[in-house]
C-alpha positions as CSV (number, residue, x, y, z in Angstrom):
1,M,-0.1,0.0,-0.4
2,I,3.0,2.6,1.1
3,R,6.5,2.5,-0.2
4,L,9.0,5.1,0.9
5,E,12.3,5.4,-1.4
6,G,14.9,7.5,0.1
7,L,12.6,10.0,1.8
8,T,14.1,13.2,3.0
9,R,12.5,16.1,4.5
10,T,14.8,19.0,5.4
11,F,13.7,22.5,7.2
12,Q,15.7,25.5,7.4
13,V,16.0,27.0,10.7
14,G,18.3,30.3,10.9
15,D,21.4,29.5,9.3
16,S,21.3,25.6,10.0
17,L,19.4,22.8,7.7
18,V,17.7,20.4,9.9
19,R,17.1,17.0,8.5
20,A,13.8,15.9,9.9
21,L,13.8,12.8,7.8
22,D,16.8,11.4,6.2
23,D,16.8,8.8,3.7
24,V,14.1,6.6,5.1
25,N,13.2,3.5,3.2
26,L,9.7,1.9,4.0
27,E,7.1,-0.3,3.0
28,I,3.6,-0.8,4.8
29,G,1.2,-3.3,3.8
30,A,-2.4,-3.3,3.5
31,G,-4.0,-3.8,6.7
32,E,-0.9,-3.4,8.9
33,Y,-0.9,-2.0,12.5
34,L,2.4,-0.1,12.6
35,S,3.4,2.2,15.5
36,I,6.1,5.0,15.2
37,M,8.1,5.7,18.3
38,G,11.0,7.8,19.2
39,P,12.4,10.6,21.2
40,S,11.1,14.2,20.6
41,G,12.6,15.8,17.6
42,S,13.1,12.5,15.9
43,G,10.8,12.8,13.0
44,K,7.6,10.9,14.0
45,S,5.1,13.7,13.2
46,T,6.9,14.8,10.1
47,L,6.9,11.4,9.0
48,L,3.3,10.8,9.5
49,N,2.5,14.1,7.9
50,V,4.2,13.0,4.9
51,L,2.3,9.8,4.8
52,G,-1.0,11.9,5.1
53,L,-0.1,14.1,2.3
54,L,0.1,17.1,4.6
55,D,3.8,17.9,3.7
56,T,5.8,16.7,0.7
57,P,9.5,15.1,0.8
58,T,12.4,17.5,0.0
59,A,13.8,14.2,-1.8
60,G,12.9,10.6,-2.4
61,A,9.5,9.2,-3.4
62,Y,6.2,8.3,-1.4
63,W,4.4,5.6,-3.5
64,L,0.4,5.4,-2.2
65,D,-1.5,2.3,-3.9
66,G,1.1,2.4,-6.5
67,V,1.0,5.9,-7.4
68,N,3.9,8.2,-6.9
69,T,2.4,11.2,-5.1
70,S,4.9,13.5,-6.1
71,T,3.0,13.5,-9.7
72,M,-0.2,14.4,-8.2
73,T,-1.8,17.7,-9.0
74,D,-3.2,20.0,-5.8
75,D,-6.6,18.9,-6.2
76,E,-5.7,15.3,-6.7
77,L,-3.7,15.4,-3.2
78,A,-6.8,16.8,-1.7
79,Q,-8.9,14.5,-3.0
80,T,-6.7,11.5,-1.9
81,R,-6.8,12.9,1.5
82,Q,-10.1,13.6,1.8
83,R,-11.2,9.8,0.0
84,Q,-8.5,7.4,1.3
85,I,-7.0,8.7,4.4
86,G,-8.2,9.3,7.8
87,F,-6.8,11.7,10.8
88,V,-6.8,11.5,14.5
89,F,-4.9,13.9,16.6
90,Q,-4.3,14.5,19.9
91,S,-6.2,17.8,20.2
92,F,-9.1,16.3,18.4
93,H,-9.4,19.7,16.3
94,L,-13.3,19.5,16.5
95,V,-15.6,22.4,15.6
96,A,-16.7,24.1,18.7
97,R,-19.9,25.4,17.2
98,M,-21.0,22.4,15.7
99,N,-22.6,19.3,17.4
100,A,-21.3,15.7,17.1
101,L,-23.1,14.8,14.4
102,E,-22.3,17.9,12.6
103,N,-18.4,17.5,13.1
104,V,-19.0,13.9,11.8
105,E,-20.7,15.3,8.5
106,L,-18.2,17.6,7.8
107,P,-15.9,15.8,5.5
108,M,-18.9,14.6,3.5
109,L,-20.0,18.4,3.5
110,L,-16.8,19.3,2.0
111,A,-16.9,16.5,-0.6
112,G,-20.3,17.4,-1.8
113,T,-22.5,14.3,-0.2
114,P,-26.3,15.0,-0.4
115,P,-27.7,15.9,3.3
116,A,-29.8,12.8,4.0
117,E,-26.9,10.6,3.0
118,R,-24.8,12.7,5.2
119,A,-26.8,12.4,8.1
120,E,-27.4,8.8,7.8
121,R,-23.8,8.0,7.3
122,G,-22.7,10.3,10.3
123,R,-25.5,8.2,12.5
124,L,-23.8,5.1,11.7
125,A,-20.4,6.4,12.5
126,L,-21.4,7.9,15.8
127,E,-23.2,4.4,16.4
128,G,-19.8,2.6,15.4
129,V,-17.9,4.6,18.4
130,G,-20.9,4.4,20.8
131,L,-22.3,7.9,20.6
132,A,-25.4,7.6,18.9
133,A,-27.1,9.2,22.2
134,R,-24.7,12.1,22.1
135,R,-25.1,13.1,18.3
136,D,-26.7,16.6,19.4
137,H,-23.9,17.5,22.0
138,R,-21.2,20.0,21.0
139,P,-17.7,19.4,22.0
140,D,-17.7,21.3,25.3
141,Q,-20.3,19.0,26.4
142,L,-18.3,16.2,26.0
143,S,-15.8,14.5,27.8
144,G,-12.1,14.2,26.3
145,G,-12.7,10.5,25.5
146,E,-15.9,11.2,23.8
147,R,-14.5,13.9,21.9
148,Q,-11.8,11.4,20.5
149,R,-14.5,9.1,19.7
150,V,-16.2,11.8,17.5
151,A,-12.9,12.5,15.9
152,I,-12.5,9.0,14.9
153,A,-16.1,8.6,13.7
154,R,-15.2,11.7,11.5
155,A,-12.1,10.2,10.1
156,M,-13.8,6.8,9.3
157,V,-17.1,8.5,7.6
158,M,-15.5,8.7,4.3
159,Q,-14.4,5.1,4.9
160,P,-10.6,5.6,4.0
161,K,-8.0,2.6,3.6
162,L,-5.5,4.4,6.0
163,L,-6.0,6.0,9.5
164,L,-3.0,8.1,10.9
165,A,-3.3,8.6,14.4
166,D,-0.8,11.3,16.2
167,E,-0.8,10.8,20.1
168,P,-4.4,9.7,20.3
169,T,-4.5,9.0,23.8
170,G,-2.0,11.9,24.7
171,N,-4.8,14.2,26.4
172,L,-7.2,11.4,27.7
173,D,-7.2,9.4,31.5
174,T,-6.0,5.8,31.5
175,A,-9.6,4.3,31.0
176,S,-10.4,6.8,28.0
177,G,-7.1,6.3,26.2
178,A,-7.8,2.2,26.3
179,E,-11.2,2.8,24.7
180,I,-9.9,4.9,22.0
181,I,-7.3,2.1,21.5
182,R,-9.7,-0.7,21.7
183,I,-11.7,1.2,19.1
184,V,-8.9,1.5,16.5
185,E,-7.7,-1.7,16.7
186,K,-11.0,-3.1,16.2
187,L,-10.9,-1.1,12.9
188,N,-7.8,-2.4,12.0
189,S,-9.1,-6.1,12.7
190,E,-11.7,-5.4,9.9
191,G,-9.0,-4.5,7.3
192,L,-8.0,-1.0,7.8
193,T,-4.3,0.1,7.7
194,L,-3.4,1.8,11.1
195,V,-0.4,3.8,12.0
196,V,-0.2,5.1,15.2
197,V,2.5,7.8,16.8
198,T,3.1,7.5,20.4
199,H,5.1,8.3,23.3
200,D,3.4,5.6,25.2
201,R,5.8,2.3,25.0
202,Q,3.0,0.2,26.1
203,I,0.7,1.3,23.3
204,G,3.3,1.3,21.0
205,E,4.2,-2.4,21.8
206,R,0.7,-3.5,21.2
207,A,1.2,-2.8,17.4
208,G,1.7,-5.7,15.0
209,R,5.0,-4.0,13.7
210,R,7.1,-1.1,15.8
211,L,9.2,1.4,14.0
212,R,11.7,3.5,16.1
213,L,13.2,6.8,14.7
214,R,16.2,8.7,15.8
215,D,17.3,11.9,14.3
216,G,15.1,11.2,11.1
217,R,16.2,7.7,10.5
218,V,14.7,4.5,10.9
219,V,16.7,2.7,13.8
220,E,14.6,-0.3,14.7
221,D,11.7,-2.2,12.7
222,L,10.3,-4.8,14.4
223,R,7.4,-7.1,14.2
224,R,5.5,-8.9,16.7
225,E,5.7,-12.7,16.8
226,A,2.1,-14.3,16.2
227,R,0.6,-15.9,19.1
């Protein structure tokens, strides 16, 4: 599904050139569950942003479903993000004035989905994360765990092939975090490709495959033995 060849991302910081990603070569198969770990500044979020087509590499190639993303136009990149990739962030990124259902419907609204279809798919997505009864509540009326579940429903409503989660439990208590991991792991068990960036070693070690970065390079790529 994903192939990275010699992927490099540099940033100019003052007089210095920072290599956030340095010659990364990686393949991720469809349906894999991959965690990305490493110290702050190791390149984890930069890698996730490149995978999500939110950032472009300075050098190297990123192939997604057999297509070299560097050949895509801006419109093609936007459509691919919208239809193939779901995002879940530490800070939820919900729209404060919208209720849960409206937040989940937002990607479909941008895609031009008819209102009746939006409402039905949004309802089913909220039902899938156990929040059907909270669909009329705004984010400030929901707990942190509930807000993250709304964010997952929003990420999944377009039925993406790939879910990218950046510290999805970082702002949650232990019980809420465990529920979020249970939900995304269930989605992975149903065939979704799941990539999770985390500082939490216990969460990272749940993945079938664990990637460790340091100074923008992959220094460890381990697969969990089947039980």
